[in-house]
C-alpha positions in Angstrom: 70.3 -107.8 7.7 73.2 -107.7 10.2 75.8 -105.0 10.3 78.6 -106.8 8.4 76.2 -107.8 5.5 74.9 -104.2 5.3 78.4 -102.8 5.1 79.2 -105.3 2.2 76.0 -104.3 0.4 76.9 -100.6 0.6 80.5 -101.3 -0.7 79.1 -103.2 -3.6 76.5 -100.4 -4.5 79.0 -97.5 -4.4 80.4 -98.2 -7.9 76.9 -98.5 -9.3 75.9 -95.1 -7.8 79.0 -93.5 -9.1 78.5 -94.8 -12.6 74.9 -93.3 -12.9 74.6 -89.9 -14.7 74.2 -87.0 -12.2 75.4 -89.1 -9.3 79.1 -88.4 -9.5 81.0 -88.8 -6.3 83.0 -85.6 -5.6 86.1 -85.4 -3.5 86.1 -82.7 -0.8 88.6 -80.7 -2.9 86.2 -80.6 -5.8 83.5 -78.7 -3.9 83.3 -75.0 -4.6 84.4 -72.8 -1.7 84.1 -69.1 -1.1 87.0 -67.1 0.2 86.6 -63.9 2.2 87.6 -62.0 -1.0 84.8 -63.6 -2.9 82.1 -62.2 -0.6 81.4 -58.7 -1.8 80.6 -56.1 0.8 77.9 -53.7 -0.3 79.1 -50.4 -1.7 77.8 -47.7 0.6 78.5 -44.8 -1.7 74.8 -44.1 -2.0 73.9 -44.6 1.7 73.0 -40.9 2.2 71.0 -40.5 -1.0 67.8 -40.7 1.1 68.8 -37.5 2.9 69.0 -35.2 -0.1 66.5 -32.3 0.0 65.1 -29.8 2.5 64.0 -31.1 5.9 62.0 -29.6 8.8 64.3 -30.4 11.8 63.2 -30.8 15.4 66.1 -31.0 17.8 66.1 -32.0 21.5 69.5 -31.2 23.2 70.6 -32.2 26.7 71.7 -28.9 28.2 74.7 -30.2 30.2 75.9 -33.6 29.0 77.7 -36.0 31.4 76.7 -34.0 34.4 73.7 -36.1 35.6 71.5 -33.3 34.2 68.0 -34.2 32.8 67.2 -30.8 31.4 66.5 -30.7 27.7 66.1 -27.8 25.3 64.1 -27.8 22.1 64.9 -26.3 18.7 63.1 -26.1 15.3 64.3 -25.2 11.9 65.7 -26.7 8.7 68.4 -28.9 7.4 69.3 -28.6 3.7 71.2 -31.5 2.3 72.9 -31.6 -1.2 75.7 -33.3 -3.0 78.8 -31.2 -3.8 82.1 -32.4 -5.2 81.5 -36.0 -4.3 80.6 -35.1 -0.7 77.3 -34.7 1.0 76.8 -31.2 2.6 74.3 -30.6 5.4 73.4 -27.0 6.4 71.6 -27.0 9.8 69.8 -23.9 11.1 67.6 -24.3 14.2 66.3 -22.0 16.9 64.8 -22.4 20.4 64.6 -20.7 23.8 68.3 -21.5 24.4 69.3 -19.6 21.2 70.2 -20.5 17.6 72.4 -23.3 16.3 73.9 -23.0 12.8 76.2 -25.7 11.6 77.6 -27.5 8.6 78.3 -31.2 8.2 80.4 -32.7 5.5 80.0 -36.4 4.9 82.8 -38.1 3.0 82.8 -41.6 1.6 86.0 -43.8 1.5 85.5 -46.4 -1.2 88.4 -48.6 0.1 87.1 -49.0 3.6 83.4 -48.6 2.5 82.9 -46.2 5.4 81.7 -42.7 5.9 83.3 -39.9 7.9 80.9 -37.3 9.3 82.6 -33.9 10.0 80.7 -31.2 11.8 81.6 -27.5 12.1 79.8 -24.9 14.2 80.9 -21.6 15.8 84.2 -21.6 13.9 85.2 -25.1 15.2 85.5 -28.3 13.3 84.8 -31.4 15.5 86.8 -34.6 15.1 85.0 -36.9 12.6 82.9 -39.9 13.5 83.4 -42.9 11.2 81.1 -45.8 10.4 78.6 -47.3 8.0 75.0 -48.4 7.4 73.9 -52.0 8.0 70.4 -53.2 7.7 69.0 -49.7 7.4 70.8 -48.3 10.5 73.9 -46.1 10.4 76.4 -46.2 13.3 79.4 -43.9 13.5 82.0 -43.6 16.3 84.7 -41.1 17.2 86.5 -39.5 20.0 86.6 -35.9 21.2 87.0 -33.9 24.4 84.3 -32.6 26.7 85.2 -30.3 29.6 88.8 -31.2 29.0 88.2 -35.0 29.2 88.6 -37.5 26.3 85.3 -39.1 25.6 83.8 -41.4 23.0 81.0 -40.2 20.6 78.4 -42.4 18.9 76.0 -41.2 16.2 73.1 -43.4 15.2 70.9 -42.8 12.2 67.7 -44.9 12.3 63.9 -45.0 11.5 64.5 -44.3 7.8 61.4 -43.7 5.7 61.0 -41.8 2.4 59.8 -38.8 4.4 61.6 -38.9 7.8 64.5 -40.1 9.8 66.1 -39.9 13.2 69.6 -38.9 14.3 70.9 -39.5 17.8 74.2 -38.5 19.4 75.5 -40.1 22.6 78.6 -39.5 24.8 80.5 -42.1 26.9 83.2 -41.2 29.5 83.8 -44.8 30.6 85.2 -46.3 27.4 81.9 -47.2 25.9 80.5 -49.2 28.8 77.6 -46.8 29.1 76.2 -44.1 26.7 74.3 -41.0 27.5 72.1 -39.6 24.7 72.5 -35.8 24.4 71.1 -34.9 21.0 68.0 -36.2 19.2 67.0 -34.8 15.8 64.0 -35.9 13.7 63.9 -34.7 10.1 60.7 -34.6 8.1 60.8 -34.0 4.4 59.7 -30.5 3.2 61.1 -30.6 -0.4 63.1 -33.3 -2.2 64.6 -31.1 -4.9 66.9 -28.2 -3.8 66.7 -25.0 -5.9 70.2 -23.6 -6.1 68.6 -20.5 -7.7 
């Protein structure tokens, strides 16, 4: 069949196809479309539920960040995580040859942005928050603070989530995020899921 005859045959068959049940021809405007508002972002309000409980914490800290130092110090202790007033509270208490670190982290969830702010206090100082979210089992949080008088970027990554352990990593960047130097690694292993407020 040559091209003109094929075109005529298709034109004659189109009304027959349209008249058969289940073979309606739809205009482009009849097709369902999804707008950006129809695509629901996941609610991250329970993202930190995995962390509730008492954890054995092992910390490796770079002694002098952003100084080309490669000397790390080790700490061991506990992290106790509980919910309080809609926030997640983390009490950190670790010790090592370089001394003791006692800190408090307050995690706050913003339901409008679906993001968390992580706020850390130690030695009477509240650090600027890092803000972010979890995607595909990995949490990434970014912020800005000063280090030795210079403005730097901070990145926290929470990864390797299992029912009994997880990893937390902090990095600094003093070149606008082109490169990152890891300066704090913590691995938490579950000791007790229920916290006795006794």
